[in-house]
Backbone bond lengths (Angstrom), bond angles and torsions (degrees), N, CA, C in turn:
res aa  C-N    CA-C-N  psi(-1)  N-CA   C-N-CA  omega(-1)  CA-C   N-CA-C  phi
1 X - - - 1.435 - - 1.522 108.39 -
2 X 1.315 119.06 145.65 1.450 121.34 -179.88 1.512 108.77 -138.05
3 X 1.329 116.67 165.98 1.464 120.57 177.51 1.517 108.59 -59.80
4 X 1.306 116.62 134.27 1.461 120.70 -178.38 1.517 110.28 -71.44
5 X 1.311 115.84 143.28 1.458 119.73 -177.51 1.520 109.27 -101.35
6 X 1.292 117.08 90.50 1.453 120.84 170.17 1.521 107.71 -117.54
7 X 1.306 116.75 173.78 1.471 120.09 -174.02 1.516 112.72 -58.84
8 X 1.323 116.11 -46.77 1.462 119.76 -176.82 1.525 111.05 -62.24
9 X 1.329 116.14 -43.74 1.453 120.03 -178.60 1.526 111.22 -68.19
10 X 1.336 116.62 -41.12 1.469 119.50 177.22 1.522 110.93 -61.61
11 X 1.337 116.31 -39.62 1.460 120.20 177.79 1.519 111.31 -64.07
12 X 1.328 116.29 -40.28 1.462 120.30 179.36 1.525 111.15 -66.44
13 X 1.315 116.32 -38.42 1.470 119.88 178.78 1.525 110.07 -66.90
14 X 1.322 116.80 -42.99 1.463 120.16 177.76 1.534 110.27 -61.67
15 X 1.330 115.90 -43.63 1.466 119.75 178.62 1.520 110.65 -62.64
16 X 1.345 116.33 -37.91 1.472 118.53 -179.51 1.524 111.21 -65.13
17 X 1.325 117.51 -35.47 1.462 120.28 177.38 1.527 111.35 -66.74
18 X 1.331 116.46 -37.45 1.452 120.53 179.44 1.517 111.96 -73.68
19 X 1.334 116.78 -33.91 1.459 121.56 -176.10 1.520 113.57 -97.39
20 X 1.311 117.65 1.57 1.459 120.95 -176.19 1.529 113.97 -51.84
21 X 1.331 118.56 -40.89 1.472 117.31 179.36 1.530 113.78 -62.45
22 X 1.339 119.39 -23.10 1.466 122.24 -177.54 1.520 113.02 -103.28
23 X 1.278 119.26 -2.26 1.459 121.29 -177.38 1.512 110.39 -163.73
24 X 1.297 116.47 -144.54 1.459 120.20 179.46 1.509 110.70 -155.28
25 X 1.305 115.57 169.27 1.454 120.57 177.76 1.524 108.57 -147.88
26 X 1.319 115.06 164.49 1.455 119.03 178.36 1.514 111.49 -163.32
27 X 1.300 115.35 154.26 1.455 122.28 177.75 1.523 106.65 -131.14
28 X 1.313 117.25 126.74 1.468 120.18 178.59 1.516 109.76 -121.68
29 X 1.306 115.30 140.38 1.455 122.58 178.12 1.522 107.40 -133.41
30 X 1.326 116.96 132.67 1.464 118.75 178.26 1.520 110.29 -140.45
31 X 1.313 115.51 147.82 1.461 123.44 174.24 1.515 107.58 -132.58
32 X 1.329 116.63 138.21 1.454 120.79 -178.02 1.523 109.09 -137.25
33 X 1.321 115.53 136.75 1.460 121.65 -179.85 1.517 109.00 -126.49
34 X 1.325 116.59 136.98 1.458 121.85 176.05 1.525 108.35 -128.05
35 X 1.320 116.69 138.40 1.459 121.46 178.41 1.513 112.01 77.84
36 X 1.319 115.67 -179.92 1.461 122.08 179.73 1.516 109.76 -103.86
37 X 1.312 115.65 144.66 1.467 121.92 179.53 1.518 109.87 -60.21
38 X 1.326 117.43 135.79 1.462 123.32 177.20 1.526 107.19 -97.12
39 X 1.323 116.69 116.15 1.465 119.76 -177.11 1.531 110.39 -86.28
40 X 1.341 117.09 154.54 1.468 120.17 175.78 1.530 111.46 -58.21
41 X 1.341 117.12 -31.73 1.468 120.70 177.92 1.521 111.89 -65.05
42 X 1.325 117.11 -38.00 1.464 120.18 178.03 1.523 110.96 -67.01
43 X 1.318 116.40 -40.52 1.467 120.21 178.72 1.528 109.88 -62.07
44 X 1.325 117.64 -45.21 1.463 121.69 179.43 1.527 111.39 -66.49
45 X 1.324 116.69 -34.17 1.458 121.27 -178.28 1.525 112.62 -64.19
46 X 1.331 117.40 -32.90 1.469 120.78 -177.80 1.530 110.98 -56.36
47 X 1.319 118.17 -36.73 1.474 121.77 179.91 1.521 112.31 -62.82
48 X 1.329 117.55 -23.12 1.460 121.45 -178.24 1.527 112.76 -93.22
49 X 1.329 116.85 -10.74 1.464 120.84 -177.05 1.520 110.45 -94.98
50 X 1.345 115.57 158.08 1.459 119.50 -177.19 1.527 113.56 -122.66
51 X 1.337 118.58 -28.33 1.464 119.91 -172.59 1.529 112.53 -127.05
52 X 1.325 114.33 164.70 1.462 122.13 177.54 1.531 110.24 -61.72
53 X 1.320 117.34 -39.13 1.470 120.96 179.59 1.528 110.91 -62.93
54 X 1.333 117.54 -40.54 1.464 120.71 178.38 1.534 110.88 -65.27
55 X 1.326 116.81 -40.18 1.463 120.81 178.58 1.525 109.77 -61.66
56 X 1.330 116.75 -47.05 1.466 120.21 179.79 1.529 111.46 -61.69
57 X 1.315 116.91 -40.60 1.463 120.97 -178.20 1.530 111.55 -70.52
58 X 1.333 118.04 -41.50 1.470 121.50 -172.96 1.533 114.06 -90.39
59 X 1.335 117.79 -34.20 1.460 120.79 -176.93 1.527 111.85 -104.96
60 X 1.335 116.99 -31.57 1.459 120.34 179.37 1.515 111.75 106.70
61 X 1.329 115.81 178.47 1.462 119.68 -178.09 1.533 111.22 -67.69
62 X 1.331 116.70 144.35 1.468 120.11 -179.53 1.526 111.66 -79.12
63 X 1.327 115.73 165.84 1.461 121.53 174.89 1.528 110.88 -80.72
64 X 1.331 116.25 -20.47 1.459 120.68 179.21 1.517 110.58 -155.50
65 X 1.335 115.88 151.30 1.467 122.50 176.57 1.513 107.34 -128.69
66 X 1.317 115.98 132.91 1.463 120.51 178.48 1.521 108.87 -120.49
67 X 1.330 116.10 130.01 1.464 120.92 175.75 1.525 108.47 -86.75
68 X 1.324 115.82 128.26 1.463 122.51 -178.84 1.526 109.65 -114.15
69 X 1.331 118.58 160.95 1.467 120.41 179.89 1.539 113.53 -56.47
70 X 1.329 117.08 -34.99 1.469 120.78 -177.55 1.524 112.54 -114.78
71 X 1.331 118.23 28.15 1.458 120.59 179.56 1.513 111.38 151.32
72 X 1.342 115.54 -138.64 1.462 120.83 -179.00 1.522 109.07 -155.21
73 X 1.325 115.86 172.05 1.466 119.62 175.77 1.521 109.94 -141.05
74 X 1.321 115.53 149.52 1.453 123.54 173.94 1.520 107.46 -103.08
75 X 1.318 115.95 142.94 1.449 121.99 178.10 1.525 108.34 -125.44
76 X 1.324 115.99 119.83 1.461 122.54 174.39 1.524 105.88 -108.37
77 X 1.331 116.62 116.07 1.457 121.52 -171.16 1.520 110.23 -129.02
78 X 1.320 115.31 134.64 1.462 121.05 175.17 1.524 107.86 -131.58
79 X 1.319 116.72 118.99 1.462 122.09 -179.54 1.523 108.57 -119.42
80 X 1.329 115.48 131.30 1.457 121.54 177.72 1.531 107.67 -119.68
81 X 1.305 117.28 125.97 1.458 119.90 176.73 1.520 108.98 -130.85
82 X 1.315 114.95 141.12 1.462 121.19 179.60 1.526 108.01 -136.35
83 X 1.305 115.89 141.88 1.464 119.23 177.22 1.519 109.26 -144.75
84 X 1.316 114.32 156.45 1.451 120.52 176.06 1.522 108.03 -144.16
85 X 1.298 115.42 148.48 1.452 119.75 -179.42 1.516 110.76 -145.87
86 X 1.302 114.69 154.25 1.462 120.96 177.94 1.515 107.41 -136.78
87 X 1.311 116.84 134.30 1.460 121.41 179.77 1.519 109.23 -132.24
88 X 1.302 115.15 135.96 1.456 122.15 177.44 1.518 106.98 -132.67
89 X 1.298 117.63 124.66 1.466 120.15 176.95 1.516 108.91 -132.82
90 X 1.305 113.98 138.80 1.471 120.77 178.69 1.520 107.38 -146.84
91 X 1.312 115.59 127.52 1.469 121.84 -178.65 1.527 109.77 46.51
92 X 1.331 118.69 -103.25 1.473 120.78 -179.34 1.520 112.51 -113.05
93 X 1.298 118.22 1.62 1.468 121.34 179.60 1.516 109.60 -95.54
94 X 1.318 114.76 147.34 1.465 119.28 -179.39 1.527 109.25 -145.82
95 X 1.331 116.10 134.84 1.464 122.40 176.65 1.516 107.63 -126.91
96 X 1.329 116.70 129.30 1.465 121.30 177.59 1.516 108.93 -131.50
97 X 1.307 115.10 144.14 1.465 121.51 175.55 1.514 107.04 -141.93
98 X 1.343 116.47 131.60 1.458 120.10 -179.47 1.523 109.21 -141.91
99 X 1.321 116.22 143.63 1.458 121.24 175.87 1.523 108.47 -140.93
100 X 1.335 115.85 153.76 1.466 119.51 178.89 1.517 110.23 -147.06
101 X 1.313 114.84 160.36 1.458 122.75 -178.66 1.523 107.85 -143.88
102 X 1.336 117.60 128.00 1.460 121.98 179.25 1.519 108.24 -125.62
103 X 1.324 116.04 131.17 1.469 122.26 177.85 1.513 108.70 -136.16
104 X 1.314 116.14 153.91 1.457 117.67 -179.62 1.514 113.33 -157.62
105 X 1.315 114.39 164.82 1.463 123.26 177.10 1.527 106.90 -134.84
106 X 1.320 116.13 140.10 1.457 120.18 178.55 1.525 108.78 -135.96
107 X 1.332 115.65 128.18 1.463 122.68 171.74 1.522 106.35 -116.16
108 X 1.333 117.17 122.63 1.455 119.65 176.87 1.525 109.10 -121.16
109 X 1.318 114.33 143.31 1.469 121.13 -179.56 1.523 107.14 -131.99
110 X 1.314 116.31 124.44 1.464 121.63 -178.75 1.531 110.10 -104.59
111 X 1.346 115.24 135.62 1.458 122.07 -178.12 1.529 110.18 -118.44
112 X 1.343 116.08 151.11 1.465 119.12 172.22 1.525 108.98 -82.50
113 X 1.325 117.51 -177.24 1.472 121.20 -176.63 1.527 112.82 -65.66
114 X 1.326 117.75 -21.94 1.462 121.44 178.45 1.532 112.30 -88.45
115 X 1.325 117.36 -0.98 1.464 120.80 177.65 1.521 114.13 87.45
116 X 1.337 117.83 14.40 1.472 121.21 176.07 1.524 110.30 -91.23
117 X 1.322 115.86 143.51 1.457 120.45 179.77 1.525 109.53 -65.48
118 X 1.338 115.72 125.58 1.455 121.56 177.53 1.527 110.81 -98.93
119 X 1.353 117.01 -41.24 1.468 121.88 179.32 1.527 109.06 -161.25
120 X 1.327 115.33 165.85 1.463 120.51 177.09 1.523 109.00 -155.76
121 X 1.318 115.53 164.08 1.457 120.07 179.03 1.521 110.49 -160.80
122 X 1.320 114.98 163.99 1.459 121.69 -179.59 1.523 108.41 -139.87
123 X 1.308 116.35 138.97 1.455 121.54 -179.63 1.524 109.46 -139.84
124 X 1.339 115.24 142.36 1.470 120.28 176.42 1.495 109.19 -118.24
């Protein structure tokens, strides 16, 4: 990912080069990932499975487990976040611009007390 090139940002970068002796500037870019990606094949596979043991064997360990009054649920979660920022400072003036984007996928599987799949769902 890189700083986006639009007019305002290009102008700020040009200004930072001209004002560098009197101040400073910086550009930061970050990407962060949590959990494992949930593939469409894994989502489709859940419909063919019947027990908690089969889910663990075929899909793997979940990112979270929730205990419910009548059983439990597995949560497979993948979150992707990206952000970028630009800062320009000179003498007493300061310009900052920041943007971010967060996306995620969640697969949840609910089991009864005997460990059989009761329901499941997927959300993006």
